[in-house]
N, C-alpha and C positions, 0 to 999 in steps of 0.2 A: 776138523781137522785136516794140517798144513798136506800138503802134496809130500810126498816119499820119492826122494830121487837117488839111484842107486851110485854109488861112489866113482863107479868107472863110467856114468852117463858123463855127457858134456852138455849143460844146459845154458846156451848162453845169459849174457844178462839182460837182456830185452825178450825173453823169452816169457810170454804167458801160460802159466802152469795153474790150473783151476785146483783148490781145496779135495780133496782126499784122493787126488789123480796120483797114481803108480808108473813111474818111468824105468825100465828095467836096465842091467847090463850092457854096458858098451851102445846104447842108444845114444843118436844128438839130435837134439833140437836148436835152430838158427835162432837168431836174432827175429823178431818180426812175426815168427809163428805164435800162435794162438790154439791152444788145449783146455779145454772147458774143466768141470769138477767130473770127480767120481771115474773117471779114464783110465784103463789101461795099455800103455805101452809095453808090448813084450820087448825082449832082449833085439840086440844089433839093428833097431829099427833109425831112419831120418827121416826127419821133417823141418821141410828147407820153410826158407822164410816166405810167410805170404799165406802159409796153409792156415784153414782154421777147422778145427776140432770141438764139434758140439759137446756137451754133457752126457756122460754112462756111453761113452766110446768104447770098444777093444778092438784096437790095433796090437794083433797077434806076431809075432818074431818074424825079423829082416822082411820088413815092407818099408817100401823109401816113399814119402808122404810129398811131392815136389810142387813147387811155387804154382797157386791157381785151382790146386786141388779142396774142394768143402767139405767135409762131413759134418751132417748136421746131425742132431740128439740121436742117442742107441742106435749106430751105427756099428756092425760087426766086421771084422774086416781080415780074414784066415791069412795064416802064414803064408810066406813065400806071395802074396799077391803084388799085380804089379802096375803103377799106375805111370802113364804117359802123358806130358804136356805142352810138346810140340811136333805139328802132325807132318814138319819138313825138316826135323832136324840135321842142323852142320855141327862140326864144332868151331869154337867162337877164336880155333886157333889155325881154321885153313882163311889163308889171305883173302880168298874169292869171297866168304860168310862174314868179315869182321864188318861191314856194315849194317849187318841184320843186328835188327833192334827186337830184345827178350819182349818187349812191351808190346810187339807186331805179331810175335810168335806165338807166345803160350796163353793158350785154350782152355778156358776155365772146366772143372770137371766137377761136377755134383751129385752127391752123394745122398740120397734124403732119408729122413727121418726113418728108423728102423730096420732099416736094408742091411741082407748080409751080402756081403762077396768070400767064395769059397776060396779054400787055399790055392794058389797058385792058380788063380784067374789074371786074367788082364783085361786093364781098363783101358780106351783109347783115348787120348786129350779131348776135350770137349763133350763126352757123353754124360747125359743123365741117369741115374737110377734112380728109379720113385720108389716113393712108402712102400715098405715092407716089402721091398723086390728081393728075390733070394738069384746070384747067378752062383751055378755049379763050381764044383772044384776044376780047375782048368779050362774052364769058359774063357771066349778071347770076344770081349763086348765092342762092338765098332759101332754101333749105333742104341739111342736113348731107348731104357727096358722102363714099361710104364710099372705103376702102381701093383703092387701083390701078383708081377709075373715072375715065376719061376723060367732062367734062361739057362740053357746048358749047349755045350758044343762049339764047338769054331769054324765057321762065327757062330756066335752064339744067338741061337732062336728060342722060343716061350715052347714049354711043356707041359705049363700048367700054372695054377694061379695058388700062392700062400698067404693064410693066416697072419693076424698082427700077430699070435703066438706061435708063428713058424712052423704048423703044421700045414701038411699041403691039404688045398680046398677041392672035393669032389665037384661033378659038374653040377649039381647044386647049388653051387657056395655059399654052402653051409657050414660052418667046420664042424666036425662031428667030434672034437675036442675040444674047446669053449662056447662053441653053443652059436658061436657071433654069425651074424648074415651079412651077404656082399651083394653088391648092383653092378651093372657095368657103368664106367665113367668114362668118356671117351675110349682111349684105345687099354685104360685098365678097369681095376673094379676098385670103389669106396667102400668102405662099411655102412651099410643102412640102418640107418636107424630106426 
């Protein structure tokens, strides 16, 4: 099934949109952006050149994905989540800043497979959000988030762990819903086989 692009959306000719992906009202996808298969990009979104969105992602309304942002497969981005890509921004129109090269200031941000970013969360340029991590709504993420971590607050800090199915994990790190077991792996968790 081909991608479905709402008539009011603006998708540049050089953008790549995967099969069965939907791009909704008043969204913009710039040349050089890549969106995978079976994704949903909500209304009033902006996807800048150089952005990579994996397969099966959901990007809710009013989210801007700036150059340097990569979403791996199955990522959920809640409405009004905010990404940045420059730790020391200045207007390019400011005479003192005209010598800056974007390639020197863009800090890549990576959201790993299956992660969830809550509505209104803010993600600082250059951080990594781990696999199946959950960022609470309105959280301000200023440092890397480990795999399966649940973080909330400003600045965001870990308050628990999440299963791949999305349910919170108890202290035993065995999911009471789907039965998966986990083990400590560095700062995060990994599924025990």
